[in-house]
C-alpha positions as CSV (number, residue, x, y, z in Angstrom):
1,W,23.7,67.7,-46.1
2,Q,22.7,67.8,-49.8
3,M,25.7,70.0,-50.8
4,I,28.1,67.6,-48.9
5,Q,26.7,64.6,-50.8
6,Q,26.9,66.5,-54.1
7,A,30.6,67.3,-53.4
8,R,31.3,63.7,-52.5
9,D,29.5,62.5,-55.7
10,Y,31.5,65.0,-57.8
11,V,34.8,63.8,-56.3
12,A,33.9,60.2,-56.9
13,E,32.9,61.0,-60.5
14,L,36.1,62.9,-61.0
15,D,38.2,60.1,-59.6
16,R,36.6,57.6,-62.0
17,S,37.2,60.0,-64.9
18,I,40.8,60.5,-63.9
19,T,41.4,56.8,-63.5
20,H,39.7,56.0,-66.9
21,I,41.5,58.7,-69.0
22,L,44.8,59.5,-67.2
23,R,45.4,56.1,-65.6
24,P,47.6,57.3,-62.8
25,T,49.8,54.9,-60.9
26,V,50.9,55.1,-57.3
27,A,54.3,54.0,-56.1
28,R,56.1,54.2,-52.9
29,S,59.2,56.4,-52.7
30,G,60.9,56.2,-49.4
31,D,58.4,57.1,-46.7
32,R,56.0,58.8,-49.2
33,Y,53.8,57.7,-52.0
34,L,53.8,59.3,-55.5
35,A,50.8,59.3,-57.8
36,M,51.6,60.1,-61.5
37,D,50.6,59.4,-65.0
38,D,52.3,59.1,-68.4
39,I,50.2,61.7,-70.1
40,L,50.5,64.9,-68.1
41,P,53.4,66.4,-66.2
42,L,51.5,66.1,-62.9
43,Y,52.1,64.2,-59.7
44,G,50.7,63.9,-56.2
45,V,52.5,63.1,-53.0
46,G,51.3,61.8,-49.6
47,P,52.1,59.6,-46.7
48,T,49.5,57.1,-47.9
49,A,48.5,55.9,-51.4
50,Q,45.1,57.5,-51.0
51,E,46.5,60.8,-49.9
52,A,48.9,60.8,-52.9
53,M,45.8,60.2,-55.1
54,D,43.9,63.0,-53.4
55,D,46.9,65.4,-53.9
56,Y,47.1,64.3,-57.6
57,R,43.4,65.1,-58.0
58,S,43.9,68.6,-56.5
59,V,46.9,69.2,-58.7
60,A,44.9,68.1,-61.8
61,V,42.1,70.5,-61.0
62,E,44.5,73.4,-60.4
63,Y,46.4,72.6,-63.6
64,Y,43.1,72.4,-65.6
65,E,41.9,75.7,-64.3
66,S,45.3,77.3,-65.0
67,L,45.3,76.1,-68.6
68,E,41.7,77.1,-69.2
69,E,42.4,80.7,-68.0
70,D,45.2,81.0,-70.7
71,A,43.6,78.7,-73.3
72,A,43.9,81.3,-76.1
73,E,47.6,81.8,-75.6
74,L,48.8,78.2,-75.1
75,S,51.4,76.5,-77.2
76,E,50.4,73.4,-79.1
77,P,51.7,70.9,-76.5
78,L,49.8,72.7,-73.7
79,Q,46.7,72.8,-75.9
80,Q,46.9,69.1,-76.2
81,Q,47.2,68.7,-72.5
82,L,44.2,71.0,-72.0
83,A,42.2,68.8,-74.5
84,V,42.9,65.7,-72.4
85,L,41.9,67.5,-69.2
86,R,38.7,68.7,-70.9
87,Q,37.9,65.1,-71.6
88,V,38.4,64.3,-67.9
89,F,36.2,67.1,-66.7
90,A,33.5,66.6,-69.4
91,K,32.8,63.2,-67.8
92,T,31.9,64.9,-64.5
93,S,28.5,66.2,-65.7
94,G,29.8,69.7,-65.9
95,R,29.7,70.3,-62.2
96,R,32.6,72.2,-60.7
C-alpha cells in the first residue's frame, strides 16, 4: 500500500510541476483531446481531457529520460529543452 501511495504522490507532484512550468493546454480535436505546451515539442492524446494529460505526462517522462541519456551530445536547442525538463523533475523531490 505504501508504494502505491508514494507512486500516487509522485504523479500528483509531477503533474503540479508540469502545470506550473510547462503550462500545457488541452483542446478537443475531433473525437480526441490533445494536450500540448508552447515550450517543448510534446503532446498527449486521449479520448478524454484527463487521458490526454496522462499521455502528455508519460511522453514528458520518456522525452526527459531520452535527453538525459544523451545529455553530453545534445545540440544547444535540445540542451535548453533538457534544462526546462530538469526544472520540472527537480520539483518532484528527486523521486523517480
